[in-house]
N, C-alpha and C positions, 0 to 999 in steps of 0.2 A: 749703327744707330741706337742710342740710349733707349732703355725701355722700362716703362714705370715697373716698381715692385709691386707682388701682390697684395701689399697691406696697402696701397694707393688705390686701391680698386676695391668697388666700382667709383667712376668718374661722374660728376653733375656738372654740364656746361650750361652756363646761362648766357641770355644775349644773342640767341642763334638766329636772330634777323638781324644784326647788325653783320658788316663784313667779316669784323676779328670773330666772332662765335660761329659766326656759319662755315668758315674754313677750318676752324679749330674742331667744330663738331665733326664735320666731315675726314678729317685726319685722325683723331682717334677713335672714330667709330671705325674705319677700316684696320687700326691698328689693333684695337679692342672689342673684336665684335661681341655684341651681346653684354657688356659690360659697361659701356655709357649711355646716358642719356641726357636731350639737350631738351631745354622747355622755353615756351614760347608766350606771349599772352594770348589769353583765352580767344581775343576778337580777332587775333592773325591766324584764320583758319585756312589760309592760302599755303602756309608753312606747315608741311604733312611728312609724317614719316613714322616707320615700327619705332625708331627711338627717340622720336619726339613725342614730347607731353603737353599737353595744354595747362599751363598753370602762371597764373598772376603773380609776380614777385614779391607784389603787397600783400596776398593773401597767406597770413602766418598758419593759419589750419590745415591749408589743403598742403604749402611745403612743409608741412611738418610732417604728413602724412606722406608724401613722395620719400622724404630722407627714412620714414619707418619702413618703407615697402622696399626701396632697394639699397638702404642700409649705404650710404654714400660715403665714403673714405676722403674722398677728394673732390674739390670744387674750384673750377676753372670759371672766373666770374668775368663776364665780358657787356653784363646787363648795362644801360644806361640811354639816355635818349640824347643824341647828339645833335640833334637838328639847332642849329645855330638860334634861327630866328624863332623858331616855334619857343624855345625855352624863353626869351626873351620878350615875348608878348605873352608868355603864361607862365610866371615863374612857379608858382604855386605845382605845376604840371611837374617843371623839372625836379622840383624838391622832390615831389613822391615818387617818383621814376628814380631818378639819380642816389637819393638819400634813403627814403624812408624803405624802400625796397631793399637796401643794403643793409638796414638794423634788421631789416627781417630776417634776411638771407643770413647774416653774423649770430643773430639769436640760436639759431638751428646748428651753425659750424662750430661755436662755441660750445653748447650743449653737448657735442659729439665728439669734440677735439678732432674734426677734420683737419685736412691739410687744404691751404686757401692759397690761390693765387688770384689778383684782384686787379685788372686792367685798367690804369687810370690813363693821362692823354698830357703831351707837352701844351697843350691850352691851360692849364695853371699857369703860365705865364703870361705875361704882356708882350713880351717881345720888344719893348721900347728902346732898349740899349743897343743901339744900332752898334756901336764897338763892342758888344759881347763876342765871345769866341765859343761859343754854345753854353747851354746851361747846364749846371751840375746839381748832383741830388741837393746838395747844401743850399742853393741859392732859395731864397724866402720866396713862394708863389706869391702873384700880384694879378689874377684874370681880371679880364676886362669883361668878360660875358657871363649871362648866368648859368650857362654849362661848364665853363671853368670854373667858376665858385663852387657849384653844387660837387664838380670832383675834388676840387680842394677838402670840401666837408667830407668827402667820402674816405680820402686817405687820414685825415685826422680822426676818424670815428675808427678807422683800423688799427691807428697808432696805439690809440687809448684803450680799445677794447679786445685786440686780439694781437697782440704785437708780433707772433709767432708766424704771423701770414707774410706772402711775401706780393710787390708790390710793383709790378713792371710798368713805368710809363711809356708809352708809346705814341706814334706819331701817326702819320696817314697809312693805314693798313693797305696794301697793294695787292687785291685778289677779286673774284666774282663775288656776287650778291646775289641771293635767291631771287629777286625781283627784277635785277638790271639795273637799278638806279639808286643803290643805298652807297655806294661807294664814289670815292674821287673820280676814277678813271671810269666808274658808270655815266656819271653826269655830264660830264665834260663831253664822252663819247656821243652821250644821246644828243646833245647838242649838232654837235656836227653831223651826225648821220642823217637827223631831221633836216640839213642844211639851215641850220640858226646858230647865230653868232653866240661866243660866250665869253665873258667878260673876266678877267682874273688878274691879280694884282701881283705887281712887281716886287715889290717889298714885303711879302708874307714869307717867310721863308720856313720850310719843313724839313724834317729828314725820314722820308716814306721808307716802310719796309714792305718786301713780298711776303704775302701771308703765309707762304711756305719756310719761309727763316721764321716767321714768327711761331708758329707752330711746333716745329723742332725745339724752340726756345723754353715754350708754355709747358712742354713734356720734360724738359729737364728740370726745369723750376719745380714744376710737381713732384717729381721723384725726389728732388733733393731737402734740406733745411736750410736754405737760403729764407731769410726774413728781411724786413725792411723795402725802402726803395730803390728800385735800379731802373737808370734811363734808359730805354731800349729801343734809339731811334738808328736808323740806317747811317753807313758811312757817307753818303752823298747828301748833301744840302741842295736842296733847290726851291724855287719860287713857285708860288702856284701856278704863276704863267707861266714858266720854264716845264712845269708839269704837264700843264696843256700844250705847249708846243710839241713835246715828246706824243704824246696821245694824237695830236694832230698831223705829224709827220711821219708817225709811224701805223698809222691807220690810214692814211692815205687819203685824209681830207683837205676840203678847200681851205688854203692857205689865210685866205682874207676873211675867214669865220671867227679867227681869234682876234680879241682884241686884248688891250692891258692899260691897265691905270694904276698911280697909288692908291693904297688903302685909303690915304685921306679923301680922296672923291669918291668912296663909296658910299652909300646913305647912313643914316646914324643907328639902322637897325639890320643886322647886328652888329655891332662895334668888331672890328678888325685886329688880330693881333699881328705884330709885326716879325722878327726874327727871334723863335722860338727854337732853332735847333739846338738839338740837346748832344750833350758827350755821354756816349755810354762806357768809356774806360771802367767804371768801376766793375760795371757787366762781364766785359770781356778778361777782365783781371780774375773777378771770384771763378767764373768759365775754366778759363785757361786758353782762351782764343777767341776770337774775334766769332761773334754769331752771326751776323750778317753780312749776305752780299750787297752790292750797291745796286739800288734800283734808279734807272734800267741798271742789269747787267754788264750789256754793252757799251763802250765809250762813244761808238756811232751813233748811237742814240742820245748822245749827251748834248745841249744846248751851247753853244757858244756865244749868241749875240741874239739881240730879239727879233733878228731876222732869219735866224737860222731856220726856222720850220719851213720856208719857201725852197731852202736849196735841195731837192731829192736827189739828184746826184746819180740818177738812172735809178733810183730806187724808189718805185712807186708808192710801195706801204699799202696796206690791206687790213680789214678788220681782221681776218685771220693771222696773220704776222703779231699783230697787235695783242690777240689772244694768247700766242706763243711764246713773247716775251716782255708781255707788260703784266698781265694778268696771274703768269707765271713764271718762276725762277727759271729759267731754261737748263741752270745747272743743276738742277734738283727734279726736272721732270722724269 
């Protein structure tokens, strides 16, 4: 397994309230005990631990004090408000969290010449080109949401201000969350567990990845000198409806609870992207290997049609099975 060189530690992980940051912090804390700190917003008091510090990313002075205290040599920035509807309804909040917070962080990173890996997202694309065989890094961003627009602004900030940084664009991170409802699996499963219907889209296509795989990628990128954009989506392309089918069947939930529709039938807020699948060949070429296992790992859990989740084939599924094969990569457990 790749290990961070000593000159890349201590490490700061931001955005630990989200699925990506939460799982990354756990991974790095176990790998490098005493050398990793995660920061959370001041008002998120439920997220606590000996290696978690309350510090608003927009607080320039307090963030500077943390850099002075811990002398961070690397930063994994997973911060950002990804709540699509909330961002649409309050674009100022989205800008403050996703852009101004990054400006503040960058000022300290640049001053100290620290290594920076900054996560962006596949929703910088609209996905309206149905014929496209996956987006490349050279494709021009054309986001349809405020969230996507702020993430594009963040990418441009880094390109202009700190081109030495590395920016992996990720898709849906598949892993646990600290509050049980911050991730894609969490929300879908929570609906089914409460015997409530969930409606997902047939034509919003993503390239989900296990957080177990993302953690190893982040570790390698933090220890390398890779710069610029790298698409970091998994090898399996699934619609949101298909993802919900997987959760429904593996979790053993009532198949009638899953409903689907085209994204054009969704409400106007938030607008929905289409096929934003990413091709990650540039990343694989840089690493000399394929960094991601498909999600889900086993072919038996891959939908084959829109009624697939009704066919249990003697395998009833359960929340325990879901935890074993969807939240965690069985190959890396």
